[in-house]
DOKE-673436 format. One line per field, with one value per residue (C-alpha): residue in one letter; x, y, z. Coordinates in nm, 2 decimals, always signed. Each point is the difference from the previous one (the first is absolute). Example, Ala and Ser with C-alpha at 12.3 -4.5 7.8 and 13.67 -1.06 7.14 Angstrom:
BEGIN
type A / S
east +1.23 / +0.14
north -0.45 / +0.34
up +0.78 / -0.07
END
This chain:
BEGIN
type M / E / L / F / F / W / I / V / I / G / F / L / G / G / A / L / S / G / A / V / V / G / G / R / T / A / R / G / C / L / P / N / V / V / V / G / I / L / G / A / I / V / G / G / W / L / A / G / Q / M / G / F / N / Q / G / E / G / F / I / A / A / V / L / V / S / F / F / G / S / I / V / V / R / V / I / L / E / A / V / S / R / R / D
east +0.14 / -0.37 / -0.03 / +0.18 / -0.27 / -0.30 / +0.15 / +0.07 / -0.37 / -0.12 / +0.16 / -0.13 / -0.36 / +0.00 / +0.16 / -0.26 / -0.29 / +0.11 / +0.01 / -0.37 / -0.14 / +0.00 / +0.04 / +0.23 / +0.07 / +0.29 / +0.24 / +0.36 / +0.23 / -0.04 / -0.38 / -0.02 / +0.18 / -0.22 / -0.34 / +0.13 / +0.10 / -0.36 / -0.15 / +0.16 / -0.13 / -0.35 / +0.01 / +0.11 / -0.27 / -0.25 / +0.09 / -0.02 / -0.36 / -0.08 / +0.10 / +0.32 / +0.28 / +0.33 / +0.16 / +0.38 / +0.24 / +0.12 / -0.28 / -0.26 / +0.14 / +0.02 / -0.37 / -0.13 / +0.21 / -0.12 / -0.36 / +0.01 / +0.20 / -0.31 / -0.20 / +0.22 / +0.05 / -0.37 / -0.05 / +0.27 / -0.14 / -0.35 / +0.13 / +0.24 / -0.27 / -0.06 / -0.17
north -0.22 / -0.01 / -0.16 / +0.30 / +0.23 / -0.18 / +0.02 / +0.37 / +0.07 / -0.25 / +0.20 / +0.32 / -0.09 / -0.19 / +0.31 / +0.24 / -0.21 / -0.06 / +0.39 / +0.02 / -0.30 / -0.03 / -0.25 / -0.27 / -0.24 / -0.04 / +0.28 / +0.00 / -0.03 / -0.35 / -0.01 / +0.31 / -0.17 / -0.33 / +0.21 / +0.23 / -0.31 / -0.20 / +0.37 / +0.01 / -0.34 / +0.08 / +0.35 / -0.16 / -0.23 / +0.25 / +0.27 / -0.27 / -0.09 / +0.35 / +0.03 / +0.20 / -0.06 / -0.08 / +0.29 / +0.03 / +0.18 / +0.06 / +0.22 / -0.23 / -0.30 / +0.20 / +0.10 / -0.33 / -0.15 / +0.28 / -0.06 / -0.36 / +0.03 / +0.20 / -0.31 / -0.22 / +0.21 / +0.03 / -0.37 / -0.06 / +0.24 / -0.18 / -0.33 / +0.08 / +0.18 / -0.18 / +0.25
up +5.72 / -0.01 / +0.33 / +0.14 / -0.19 / +0.14 / +0.36 / -0.04 / -0.13 / +0.25 / +0.27 / -0.14 / -0.05 / +0.36 / +0.16 / -0.14 / +0.08 / +0.36 / +0.03 / -0.14 / +0.16 / +0.35 / +0.25 / +0.17 / -0.27 / -0.25 / +0.16 / -0.09 / -0.30 / -0.10 / +0.10 / -0.24 / -0.28 / +0.02 / +0.00 / -0.28 / -0.20 / +0.08 / -0.08 / -0.35 / -0.07 / +0.14 / -0.16 / -0.34 / +0.00 / +0.11 / -0.29 / -0.25 / +0.11 / -0.01 / -0.36 / +0.04 / -0.23 / +0.13 / +0.12 / -0.06 / +0.20 / +0.37 / +0.11 / -0.18 / +0.19 / +0.36 / -0.05 / -0.06 / +0.26 / +0.22 / -0.06 / +0.03 / +0.34 / +0.13 / -0.08 / +0.15 / +0.33 / +0.04 / -0.03 / +0.25 / +0.25 / -0.04 / +0.05 / +0.29 / +0.19 / +0.34 / +0.22
END
């Protein structure tokens, strides 16, 4: 059940970050889930480094995934630019 929870959190975080960050990378359902899960990992690590306590609950998990997904998308855009 925990895997399903993280997939849902990853999808929500990835979809929200896709709406905020423009670009052509990581579009679609599966890429949103992957970016969201990576974002949850990155966001959790960044929150820990900044001294935030472990948040509990659905909203806290989505917010951490969202902010981490923004970081992941910005990095993907920077790496994939071939102008």
